[in-house]
N, CA, C and O atoms as a DFTB+ gen file, in Angstrom:
452 C
 N C O
     1  1      -0.463     129.464     264.275
     2  2      -0.280     130.580     263.478
     3  2      -0.581     131.738     263.913
     4  3       0.135     132.676     263.563
     5  1      -1.533     131.939     264.647
     6  2      -1.988     133.323     265.150
     7  2      -0.957     133.708     266.256
     8  3      -0.704     134.907     266.373
     9  1      -0.416     132.931     266.974
    10  2       0.591     133.207     267.895
    11  2       1.793     133.661     267.286
    12  3       2.472     134.506     267.869
    13  1       2.178     133.151     266.057
    14  2       3.371     133.683     265.455
    15  2       3.119     134.866     265.009
    16  3       4.121     135.551     264.800
    17  1       2.012     135.387     264.771
    18  2       1.694     136.767     264.110
    19  2       1.644     137.728     265.330
    20  3       2.194     138.828     265.286
    21  1       1.035     137.324     266.312
    22  2       0.825     138.211     267.628
    23  2       2.183     138.461     268.225
    24  3       2.526     139.614     268.489
    25  1       2.909     137.517     268.433
    26  2       4.189     137.595     269.106
    27  2       5.122     138.732     268.695
    28  3       5.582     139.528     269.513
    29  1       5.376     138.767     267.391
    30  2       6.179     139.839     266.851
    31  2       5.577     141.161     266.842
    32  3       6.261     142.178     266.958
    33  1       4.165     141.177     266.690
    34  2       3.492     142.427     266.901
    35  2       3.558     143.049     268.240
    36  3       3.714     144.262     268.374
    37  1       3.437     142.211     269.256
    38  2       3.672     142.621     270.622
    39  2       5.100     143.187     270.875
    40  3       5.345     144.194     271.540
    41  1       5.929     142.457     270.299
    42  2       7.454     142.722     270.591
    43  2       7.695     144.181     269.770
    44  3       8.518     144.973     270.228
    45  1       7.068     144.448     268.744
    46  2       7.349     145.756     267.998
    47  2       6.696     146.959     268.736
    48  3       7.109     148.119     268.714
    49  1       5.552     146.461     269.424
    50  2       4.855     147.597     270.218
    51  2       5.695     147.853     271.538
    52  3       5.925     148.987     271.957
    53  1       6.079     146.825     272.082
    54  2       7.044     146.973     273.378
    55  2       8.345     147.757     272.931
    56  3       8.782     148.647     273.661
    57  1       8.892     147.475     271.884
    58  2      10.104     148.065     271.456
    59  2       9.955     149.599     271.101
    60  3      10.857     150.431     271.209
    61  1       8.852     149.800     270.725
    62  2       8.588     151.216     270.311
    63  2       8.266     151.867     271.491
    64  3       8.734     153.004     271.545
    65  1       7.628     151.522     272.441
    66  2       7.329     152.180     273.735
    67  2       8.643     152.308     274.688
    68  3       8.694     153.134     275.599
    69  1       9.647     151.448     274.400
    70  2      10.774     151.645     275.288
    71  2      11.796     152.691     274.754
    72  3      12.580     153.260     275.514
    73  1      11.755     152.915     273.440
    74  2      12.675     153.916     272.951
    75  2      12.261     155.288     273.278
    76  3      11.087     155.653     273.222
    77  1      13.245     156.043     273.622
    78  2      12.945     157.573     273.863
    79  2      12.502     158.272     272.616
    80  3      12.776     157.830     271.500
    81  1      11.794     159.403     272.822
    82  2      11.427     160.133     271.722
    83  2      12.471     160.994     271.530
    84  3      12.599     161.874     272.381
    85  1      13.339     160.956     270.518
    86  2      14.546     161.682     270.413
    87  2      14.246     163.216     269.974
    88  3      15.023     164.144     270.199
    89  1      13.007     163.336     269.318
    90  2      12.610     164.735     268.886
    91  2      12.182     165.623     270.116
    92  3      12.391     166.829     270.251
    93  1      11.484     164.696     271.056
    94  2      11.069     165.424     272.251
    95  2      12.345     165.817     273.121
    96  3      12.454     166.938     273.618
    97  1      13.210     164.913     273.256
    98  2      14.462     165.116     273.987
    99  2      15.238     166.384     273.504
   100  3      15.635     167.275     274.255
   101  1      15.399     166.344     272.171
   102  2      15.902     167.518     271.460
   103  2      15.354     168.838     271.677
   104  3      16.046     169.830     271.904
   105  1      13.922     168.822     271.591
   106  2      13.217     170.125     271.967
   107  2      13.389     170.475     273.473
   108  3      13.459     171.645     273.849
   109  1      13.456     169.410     274.322
   110  2      13.696     169.763     275.835
   111  2      15.036     170.499     275.966
   112  3      15.189     171.519     276.639
   113  1      16.102     169.807     275.173
   114  2      17.490     170.291     275.489
   115  2      17.630     171.924     274.834
   116  3      18.307     172.807     275.360
   117  1      16.853     172.074     273.618
   118  2      16.998     173.325     273.242
   119  2      16.308     174.364     274.134
   120  3      16.690     175.534     274.171
   121  1      15.141     173.832     274.949
   122  2      14.594     174.859     275.836
   123  2      15.565     175.104     277.072
   124  3      15.690     176.207     277.603
   125  1      16.278     173.891     277.495
   126  2      17.130     174.377     278.587
   127  2      18.308     175.059     278.239
   128  3      18.898     175.716     279.097
   129  1      18.788     174.973     276.902
   130  2      19.813     175.898     276.495
   131  2      19.352     177.350     276.275
   132  3      20.171     178.265     276.362
   133  1      18.196     177.554     276.022
   134  2      17.667     178.907     275.974
   135  2      17.386     179.365     277.409
   136  3      17.611     180.552     277.645
   137  1      16.967     178.662     278.309
   138  2      16.818     179.112     279.606
   139  2      18.276     179.515     280.239
   140  3      18.448     180.524     280.922
   141  1      19.180     178.679     279.944
   142  2      20.510     178.986     280.573
   143  2      21.064     180.368     279.865
   144  3      21.624     181.258     280.506
   145  1      20.855     180.407     278.647
   146  2      21.385     181.734     278.031
   147  2      20.485     182.985     278.665
   148  3      20.989     184.088     278.875
   149  1      19.169     182.695     278.928
   150  2      18.389     183.835     279.471
   151  2      18.929     184.193     280.904
   152  3      19.099     185.346     281.301
   153  1      19.188     182.998     281.663
   154  2      19.746     183.207     283.088
   155  2      21.152     184.035     282.962
   156  3      21.355     185.056     283.620
   157  1      21.966     183.562     282.175
   158  2      23.338     184.249     282.105
   159  2      23.155     185.684     281.680
   160  3      23.917     186.491     282.212
   161  1      22.345     186.106     280.880
   162  2      22.020     187.420     280.466
   163  2      21.633     188.146     281.619
   164  3      22.137     189.246     281.848
   165  1      20.711     187.595     282.435
   166  2      20.159     188.441     283.779
   167  2      21.424     188.508     284.702
   168  3      21.563     189.519     285.390
   169  1      22.366     187.497     284.768
   170  2      23.407     187.743     285.730
   171  2      24.454     188.616     285.194
   172  3      25.161     189.225     285.997
   173  1      24.645     188.753     283.906
   174  2      25.423     189.773     283.273
   175  2      25.010     191.161     283.433
   176  3      25.841     192.065     283.522
   177  1      23.801     191.351     283.471
   178  2      23.159     192.831     283.766
   179  2      23.255     193.127     285.156
   180  3      23.248     194.315     285.480
   181  1      23.347     192.198     286.082
   182  2      23.752     192.479     287.375
   183  2      25.256     192.967     287.848
   184  3      25.525     193.496     288.927
   185  1      26.062     192.696     286.901
   186  2      27.544     192.842     287.197
   187  2      27.960     194.016     286.336
   188  3      27.474     194.188     285.219
   189  1      28.961     194.909     286.922
   190  2      29.550     195.918     286.310
   191  2      30.298     195.581     285.010
   192  3      30.117     196.237     283.984
   193  1      31.160     194.520     285.083
   194  2      32.035     194.140     283.972
   195  2      31.485     193.017     283.289
   196  3      32.112     191.958     283.263
   197  1      30.285     193.151     282.688
   198  2      29.468     191.891     282.160
   199  2      30.290     191.149     281.057
   200  3      30.181     189.931     280.912
   201  1      31.090     191.891     280.305
   202  2      31.975     191.163     279.223
   203  2      33.141     190.297     279.873
   204  3      33.739     189.472     279.182
   205  1      33.435     190.488     281.134
   206  2      34.345     189.771     281.711
   207  2      33.935     188.550     282.567
   208  3      34.708     188.104     283.415
   209  1      32.683     187.997     282.334
   210  2      32.041     186.956     283.161
   211  2      32.277     185.675     282.477
   212  3      32.047     185.496     281.281
   213  1      32.770     184.747     283.325
   214  2      32.756     183.303     282.849
   215  2      31.902     182.524     283.776
   216  3      31.920     182.706     284.994
   217  1      31.100     181.590     283.134
   218  2      30.235     180.664     283.863
   219  2      30.672     179.314     283.950
   220  3      31.248     178.767     283.010
   221  1      30.428     178.746     285.036
   222  2      30.934     177.377     285.352
   223  2      29.833     176.691     286.024
   224  3      29.128     177.348     286.790
   225  1      29.578     175.345     285.816
   226  2      28.655     174.454     286.576
   227  2      27.232     175.174     286.738
   228  3      26.713     175.254     287.852
   229  1      26.647     175.671     285.643
   230  2      25.351     176.196     285.760
   231  2      24.263     175.189     285.622
   232  3      24.309     174.474     284.621
   233  1      23.419     175.044     286.360
   234  2      22.200     174.174     286.422
   235  2      20.791     175.103     286.674
   236  3      20.392     175.532     287.757
   237  1      20.297     175.242     285.616
   238  2      18.943     176.103     285.643
   239  2      19.344     177.488     286.117
   240  3      20.212     178.136     285.532
   241  1      18.625     177.979     287.306
   242  2      18.941     179.352     287.751
   243  2      20.126     179.381     288.669
   244  3      20.315     180.445     289.259
   245  1      20.946     178.400     288.886
   246  2      21.832     178.254     289.898
   247  2      23.192     177.795     289.226
   248  3      23.225     176.951     288.331
   249  1      24.385     178.472     289.774
   250  2      25.675     178.274     289.260
   251  2      26.741     179.054     289.834
   252  3      26.602     179.776     290.821
   253  1      27.770     178.893     289.212
   254  2      29.177     179.418     289.675
   255  2      29.553     180.333     288.562
   256  3      29.147     180.107     287.422
   257  1      30.373     181.442     288.863
   258  2      30.827     182.316     287.990
   259  2      32.254     182.897     288.341
   260  3      32.691     182.944     289.491
   261  1      32.895     183.312     287.276
   262  2      34.209     184.117     287.552
   263  2      34.129     185.466     286.945
   264  3      33.653     185.599     285.818
   265  1      34.545     186.421     287.594
   266  2      34.482     187.801     286.949
   267  2      35.590     188.628     287.437
   268  3      36.100     188.354     288.523
   269  1      36.016     189.628     286.724
   270  2      37.124     190.394     287.050
   271  2      36.544     191.682     287.759
   272  3      35.800     192.497     287.214
   273  1      36.991     191.735     289.026
   274  2      36.640     192.989     289.893
   275  2      37.269     194.233     289.283
   276  3      38.482     194.266     289.074
   277  1      36.508     195.208     289.006
   278  2      37.212     196.520     288.375
   279  2      38.012     197.254     289.447
   280  3      38.863     198.058     289.068
   281  1      37.806     197.040     290.832
   282  2      38.532     197.940     291.639
   283  2      39.776     197.186     292.036
   284  3      40.745     197.891     292.318
   285  1      39.927     195.835     292.112
   286  2      41.100     195.357     292.478
   287  2      41.695     194.537     291.310
   288  3      42.853     194.133     291.415
   289  1      40.991     194.277     290.235
   290  2      41.581     193.804     288.886
   291  2      41.937     192.440     289.291
   292  3      42.953     191.995     288.757
   293  1      41.258     191.604     290.204
   294  2      41.428     190.234     290.491
   295  2      40.324     189.376     290.098
   296  3      39.201     189.862     290.231
   297  1      40.421     188.177     289.633
   298  2      39.162     187.422     289.443
   299  2      38.575     186.856     290.765
   300  3      39.195     186.286     291.663
   301  1      37.196     187.144     290.692
   302  2      36.381     186.596     291.780
   303  2      35.738     185.334     291.296
   304  3      35.364     185.247     290.126
   305  1      35.590     184.318     292.180
   306  2      34.792     183.189     291.923
   307  2      33.618     183.205     292.995
   308  3      33.789     183.186     294.214
   309  1      32.546     183.240     292.414
   310  2      31.281     183.255     293.225
   311  2      30.043     182.416     292.744
   312  3      29.892     182.116     291.560
   313  1      29.203     182.072     293.695
   314  2      27.943     181.274     293.197
   315  2      26.900     182.343     292.992
   316  3      26.914     183.425     293.578
   317  1      25.956     181.940     292.080
   318  2      24.772     183.005     291.820
   319  2      23.487     182.068     291.748
   320  3      23.412     180.879     291.440
   321  1      22.531     182.942     292.116
   322  2      20.999     182.449     291.937
   323  2      20.213     183.553     291.360
   324  3      20.228     184.705     291.796
   325  1      19.442     183.085     290.232
   326  2      18.537     184.041     289.446
   327  2      17.244     183.757     290.123
   328  3      16.698     182.660     290.004
   329  1      16.705     184.803     290.888
   330  2      15.476     184.555     291.521
   331  2      14.398     185.010     290.372
   332  3      13.531     184.185     290.083
   333  1      14.402     186.095     289.795
   334  2      13.685     186.409     288.664
   335  2      14.537     187.597     287.857
   336  3      15.681     187.938     288.161
   337  1      13.771     188.137     286.804
   338  2      14.557     188.740     286.003
   339  2      15.188     190.123     286.570
   340  3      16.158     190.706     286.085
   341  1      14.479     190.499     287.627
   342  2      15.033     191.755     288.349
   343  2      15.911     191.488     289.504
   344  3      16.640     192.382     289.934
   345  1      15.886     190.256     290.056
   346  2      16.628     189.889     291.239
   347  2      17.711     188.830     290.922
   348  3      17.313     187.722     290.561
   349  1      18.966     189.047     291.014
   350  2      20.055     187.981     290.835
   351  2      20.813     188.139     292.035
   352  3      21.258     189.253     292.307
   353  1      21.039     187.045     292.878
   354  2      21.903     186.978     294.098
   355  2      23.214     186.452     293.764
   356  3      23.315     185.344     293.235
   357  1      24.292     187.216     294.053
   358  2      25.656     186.794     293.831
   359  2      26.370     186.825     295.230
   360  3      26.509     187.794     295.977
   361  1      26.755     185.632     295.389
   362  2      27.598     185.487     296.690
   363  2      28.542     186.581     296.991
   364  3      29.269     187.104     296.147
   365  1      28.488     186.911     298.289
   366  2      29.303     188.206     298.892
   367  2      29.113     189.487     298.137
   368  3      30.013     190.320     298.031
   369  1      27.989     189.617     297.644
   370  2      27.951     190.936     296.841
   371  2      26.691     191.844     297.511
   372  3      26.900     192.963     297.979
   373  1      25.510     191.287     297.497
   374  2      24.269     192.095     297.949
   375  2      23.722     191.649     299.486
   376  3      23.118     192.398     300.254
   377  1      24.052     190.369     299.716
   378  2      23.436     189.975     300.955
   379  2      24.471     189.336     301.844
   380  3      25.583     189.082     301.381
   381  1      24.160     189.057     303.124
   382  2      25.015     188.480     304.070
   383  2      25.291     186.999     303.568
   384  3      24.412     186.483     302.878
   385  1      26.261     186.383     303.811
   386  2      26.672     185.122     303.493
   387  2      25.704     184.065     304.059
   388  3      25.390     183.082     303.389
   389  1      25.236     184.283     305.306
   390  2      24.295     183.432     305.838
   391  2      22.972     183.241     305.073
   392  3      22.459     182.137     304.891
   393  1      22.457     184.423     304.637
   394  2      21.253     184.525     303.827
   395  2      21.545     183.977     302.480
   396  3      20.747     183.208     301.943
   397  1      22.713     184.356     301.878
   398  2      22.916     183.652     300.712
   399  2      23.128     182.025     300.625
   400  3      22.773     181.338     299.668
   401  1      23.728     181.579     301.725
   402  2      23.754     180.075     301.954
   403  2      22.360     179.352     302.065
   404  3      22.116     178.270     301.532
   405  1      21.470     180.091     302.829
   406  2      20.213     179.603     303.055
   407  2      19.391     179.700     301.672
   408  3      18.661     178.757     301.368
   409  1      19.480     180.660     300.951
   410  2      18.935     180.845     299.618
   411  2      19.376     179.662     298.706
   412  3      18.599     179.032     297.989
   413  1      20.593     179.453     298.807
   414  2      21.218     178.447     297.832
   415  2      20.710     177.278     298.225
   416  3      20.081     176.654     297.371
   417  1      20.823     176.772     299.387
   418  2      20.228     175.386     299.987
   419  2      18.854     175.220     299.362
   420  3      18.574     174.185     298.758
   421  1      17.836     176.398     299.518
   422  2      16.514     176.228     299.223
   423  2      16.215     176.286     297.621
   424  3      15.310     175.620     297.119
   425  1      17.037     177.122     296.892
   426  2      16.674     177.184     295.411
   427  2      17.710     176.002     294.559
   428  3      17.294     175.455     293.538
   429  1      18.807     175.766     295.012
   430  2      19.784     175.035     294.354
   431  2      19.992     173.453     294.701
   432  3      20.731     172.694     294.073
   433  1      19.288     173.155     295.691
   434  2      19.546     171.767     296.359
   435  2      19.373     170.574     295.495
   436  3      19.989     169.525     295.681
   437  1      18.342     170.810     294.355
   438  2      18.015     169.822     293.462
   439  2      19.232     169.725     292.350
   440  3      19.353     168.715     291.657
   441  1      20.061     170.776     292.241
   442  2      21.147     170.732     291.232
   443  2      22.445     170.417     291.961
   444  3      23.240     169.624     291.457
   445  1      22.686     170.992     293.102
   446  2      24.016     170.831     293.866
   447  2      23.938     170.205     295.199
   448  3      24.906     170.334     295.948
   449  1      22.814     169.487     295.616
   450  2      22.708     168.808     296.848
   451  2      22.723     169.520     297.802
   452  3      22.637     169.040     298.933
């Protein structure tokens, strides 16, 4: 009789341990979304036409964007890295391509391989 009581109890405990904590996952998702918004705002502040920016494939502080270049009026597609709130690297804007590629490999390899 004891085995019949203990077995369902153990099964319930194991079942409870295997289910993810949905509240914790939801909180984590909210924090990720807030971080993405914060990083996007930093990137917008680094561009002259910040209202014309579109973000693509953003993972954390790394991603891709499109923006309309004021001088040529054409859409530019670039990768970006947010280093900190004062430093945003945008491909082919501030630094040589070689240095940007090195920075991308170091900062973004977890997201983009």
